[in-house]
C-alpha positions as CSV (number, residue, x, y, z in Angstrom):
1,M,98.2,92.7,98.5
2,T,100.7,95.1,97.3
3,F,100.1,96.8,93.7
4,T,101.9,99.2,91.6
5,L,100.4,102.2,90.2
6,A,101.4,104.7,87.5
7,T,99.8,107.8,86.1
8,W,100.8,109.1,82.6
9,N,99.4,111.8,80.4
10,I,100.0,110.2,77.3
11,N,99.1,112.6,74.9
12,S,97.1,110.6,72.2
13,V,96.5,106.9,73.2
14,R,96.3,105.8,69.6
15,L,99.3,107.6,68.6
16,R,101.6,106.4,71.4
17,E,100.3,103.0,71.3
18,G,103.6,101.5,71.2
19,L,104.6,103.4,74.0
20,V,101.9,102.3,76.4
21,C,103.0,98.7,75.7
22,R,106.6,99.6,76.1
23,L,105.7,100.5,79.5
24,L,103.6,97.9,80.3
25,S,106.3,95.5,79.2
26,E,109.2,96.9,80.7
27,E,107.8,98.3,84.4
28,A,104.6,96.1,84.5
29,P,102.6,98.2,87.1
30,D,99.5,96.2,88.2
31,I,97.4,99.7,87.2
32,L,98.0,102.6,84.5
33,C,96.1,105.8,84.7
34,L,96.4,107.6,81.4
35,Q,95.1,111.1,80.7
36,E,95.0,113.1,77.5
37,C,93.8,109.8,75.5
38,K,92.5,111.9,72.6
39,S,90.0,109.1,71.6
40,P,86.5,107.9,72.3
41,A,86.8,105.2,74.7
42,D,85.4,102.5,71.8
43,L,88.4,103.3,69.9
44,I,90.7,103.0,72.3
45,P,93.5,100.0,70.9
46,T,92.5,97.6,74.0
47,A,93.5,94.3,72.3
48,A,97.2,94.9,72.2
49,F,96.6,95.6,76.2
50,T,94.8,92.7,76.8
51,E,97.5,90.5,75.3
52,L,99.8,92.1,77.5
53,G,97.6,91.1,80.5
54,Y,95.5,94.0,81.2
55,P,92.0,92.8,80.5
56,Y,90.7,95.5,82.7
57,L,89.9,98.8,81.0
58,I,87.4,101.7,82.0
59,A,87.4,104.9,80.0
60,N,85.6,108.3,79.8
61,G,86.5,109.6,76.0
62,Q,86.2,112.0,73.6
63,K,87.1,112.6,69.9
64,G,90.3,114.5,69.7
65,Y,90.8,116.2,73.1
66,N,91.2,115.5,76.8
67,G,90.0,111.8,78.0
68,V,90.8,109.4,80.4
69,A,91.3,105.7,81.0
70,I,92.4,103.1,83.3
71,L,94.3,99.9,82.5
72,S,94.5,97.1,85.1
73,R,95.7,93.7,85.6
74,L,93.5,93.6,88.9
75,P,89.7,93.2,88.3
76,M,88.1,96.9,88.5
77,V,84.4,98.3,88.0
78,E,83.8,101.9,87.0
79,V,82.2,103.8,89.7
80,G,81.7,107.0,88.2
81,Q,82.4,109.8,86.0
82,H,82.2,113.7,87.0
83,D,81.8,116.6,84.8
84,F,83.4,119.2,87.0
85,A,82.2,122.9,86.3
86,S,79.9,121.2,83.6
87,L,82.3,121.7,80.6
88,G,81.4,118.7,79.2
89,H,85.1,117.4,78.7
90,A,86.2,114.1,79.5
91,R,88.2,114.4,82.3
92,H,87.6,112.1,85.1
93,I,87.2,108.4,85.8
94,A,86.9,106.3,88.8
95,G,87.2,102.6,89.4
96,R,87.1,100.0,92.3
97,L,89.4,97.3,93.0
98,E,88.2,94.1,94.6
99,N,89.6,95.4,98.0
100,G,87.2,98.2,97.9
101,V,90.0,100.8,97.2
102,V,89.1,103.6,94.7
103,I,91.0,105.1,91.9
104,E,90.2,108.4,90.9
105,N,91.7,109.7,87.5
106,F,91.8,113.1,86.8
107,Y,92.8,115.1,83.7
108,V,92.5,119.2,85.3
109,P,92.4,121.6,82.2
110,A,95.7,123.4,81.5
111,G,94.1,127.1,81.9
112,G,95.5,128.5,78.7
113,D,98.4,131.0,78.6
114,V,97.1,134.0,80.6
115,P,96.6,133.6,84.4
116,D,93.7,136.0,84.2
117,R,90.1,135.0,83.9
118,E,88.9,138.3,82.7
119,V,90.7,137.8,79.7
120,N,91.0,134.1,79.5
121,D,87.9,131.8,79.8
122,K,90.3,128.9,79.9
123,F,92.1,130.1,83.1
124,G,88.7,130.6,84.8
125,Q,87.3,127.0,83.8
126,K,90.5,125.7,85.5
127,L,89.6,127.5,88.6
128,D,86.1,126.7,88.9
129,Y,87.3,122.9,87.8
130,L,89.0,122.8,91.2
131,T,86.7,124.6,92.9
132,E,84.0,121.9,92.0
133,M,86.7,119.1,92.7
134,R,86.9,121.0,96.3
135,D,83.3,120.9,96.8
136,H,82.8,117.1,96.2
137,F,85.4,116.1,98.3
138,L,84.0,118.2,101.0
139,A,80.6,116.5,100.5
140,N,82.1,113.4,99.7
141,K,85.1,112.6,102.2
142,P,87.3,110.1,100.4
143,R,88.0,106.8,102.2
144,R,90.3,104.0,100.9
145,S,90.9,106.0,97.8
146,I,93.9,107.1,95.7
147,L,93.8,109.9,93.1
148,V,96.0,110.4,90.6
149,G,96.6,112.4,87.3
150,D,97.7,115.4,85.2
151,L,96.8,118.3,87.5
152,N,98.3,120.6,85.6
153,I,99.5,122.4,88.6
154,A,103.3,122.3,90.0
155,P,102.1,123.6,93.8
156,R,105.7,123.9,95.5
157,Q,108.7,125.8,94.8
158,D,110.9,122.7,94.0
159,D,108.2,121.4,91.8
160,V,109.5,123.8,89.2
161,W,112.8,124.8,87.6
162,S,112.5,128.4,88.7
163,H,110.0,129.7,91.6
164,K,110.5,132.9,90.9
165,Q,110.2,132.9,86.8
166,L,107.1,130.8,87.0
167,L,105.1,132.7,89.4
168,K,103.3,134.3,86.7
169,I,103.1,131.3,84.5
170,V,100.0,129.1,84.4
171,S,100.6,125.9,86.4
172,H,102.6,127.7,89.2
173,T,100.6,131.1,90.2
174,P,99.6,131.5,93.9
175,V,95.7,131.5,92.8
176,E,96.0,128.0,91.2
177,V,98.2,126.8,93.8
178,E,95.8,128.2,96.6
179,H,92.7,126.4,94.4
180,L,94.2,122.8,94.5
181,T,95.4,123.1,98.0
182,K,92.1,123.8,99.0
183,A,90.9,120.9,96.7
184,Q,93.7,118.5,98.5
185,D,92.8,119.7,101.9
186,A,89.3,119.4,101.1
187,G,89.7,115.5,100.9
188,D,92.4,115.0,103.4
189,W,94.5,113.8,100.5
190,V,98.2,113.2,101.2
191,D,100.7,113.8,98.5
192,V,102.2,110.3,98.2
193,T,105.1,111.5,96.0
194,R,106.3,114.0,98.2
195,K,105.4,111.8,101.2
196,D,108.3,109.5,100.1
197,I,110.5,112.2,98.1
198,P,110.4,115.2,100.3
199,E,113.3,117.3,99.5
200,G,114.5,118.5,96.2
201,P,113.5,119.1,92.6
202,L,111.2,116.9,91.0
203,F,109.6,117.2,87.3
204,S,107.3,114.9,85.4
205,W,106.9,117.6,82.6
206,W,109.2,119.2,80.2
207,S,108.1,121.3,76.9
208,Y,108.2,120.2,73.6
209,R,109.6,123.7,72.9
210,S,112.7,122.8,74.5
211,K,115.3,121.2,72.1
212,D,117.8,119.7,74.9
213,W,114.6,119.0,77.6
214,S,117.3,117.2,79.5
215,G,120.1,119.0,79.6
216,A,118.2,122.5,80.2
217,D,115.8,120.5,83.0
218,K,113.1,123.4,82.7
219,G,110.6,121.1,84.1
220,R,107.5,121.1,86.3
221,R,106.1,118.4,88.3
222,L,102.1,118.7,87.1
223,D,101.8,114.8,87.5
224,H,100.5,113.7,90.9
225,V,99.8,110.6,93.5
226,W,97.7,111.3,96.4
227,A,96.1,109.2,98.6
228,S,93.4,109.2,101.4
229,A,94.6,110.0,104.9
230,D,93.7,106.5,105.8
231,I,95.6,104.8,103.6
232,A,98.6,107.4,102.7
233,N,100.8,105.3,105.3
234,A,100.3,102.4,102.8
235,G,101.9,104.2,100.2
236,H,105.6,104.1,99.5
237,S,108.2,103.8,96.4
238,S,107.4,106.8,94.6
239,R,109.4,107.5,91.7
240,V,109.4,109.5,88.3
241,L,110.2,107.6,85.2
242,R,111.9,110.3,83.6
243,E,113.8,108.4,81.1
244,V,110.4,107.8,79.0
245,R,110.3,111.8,78.2
246,G,113.1,110.7,76.1
247,W,111.6,107.8,74.0
248,D,110.9,108.1,70.3
249,Q,107.8,110.5,69.8
250,P,107.4,110.8,73.5
251,S,104.5,112.5,75.3
252,D,105.9,115.8,77.1
253,H,105.2,114.0,80.4
254,A,106.9,111.2,82.3
255,P,105.1,108.3,84.3
256,V,104.6,108.6,88.0
257,F,104.9,105.4,89.8
258,A,103.7,104.3,93.5
259,S,103.1,101.2,95.3
260,F,100.6,100.2,98.2
261,D,100.4,97.7,100.7
262,L,96.4,97.3,100.6
């Protein structure tokens, strides 16, 4: 079976219901993982998604903040939600397809503005969250699993518009990259996007503060698709749908796609 998966920080699923419907209509991924839904699970507007052929939805939501959801054309059942670092945030949900593949959808904390946990609690929470992800993967080695989401870290030098200028900016600091790498290594996760697109600048987020976001192109690759080592070679056709960032009233993130033959 071949299926296509997309991950997208939607920045309010109710506010941008129309954009979700447009993406589902125009691109028709089999599975769409959303982050920053900013909605309780029972208030996510499912009727329009069902009408478009996505009858399966699992979600971990909360009012006004955070929130993750998975829409699917393929039968899927929820298999867990984890509150890493005990923050009380809706930042993770996992679902299993009929072929046994598990989809893990994450929204890692952004970490605030100052990359110092001594003066910025949010940065400490981010590092703690990543540490607990690492420990979880060490204790529960992923098999036949795909991890996606807004991980809020651009790890490589070519994942940001300027490595030198962003070294002290939250999302690209060495300590964040180290924590993310340890979590990735703990689960033997393979970065499918960079397996398919190994070289060159690649971004999935552009700040709202930039009036000419496309021309300035000061982006970061914050959104990721990973696969456990046993199925990583089944992943292919990765792409970032950059033009979505230019839709009317867009999210500041663009969707990231990958296909799998499983």
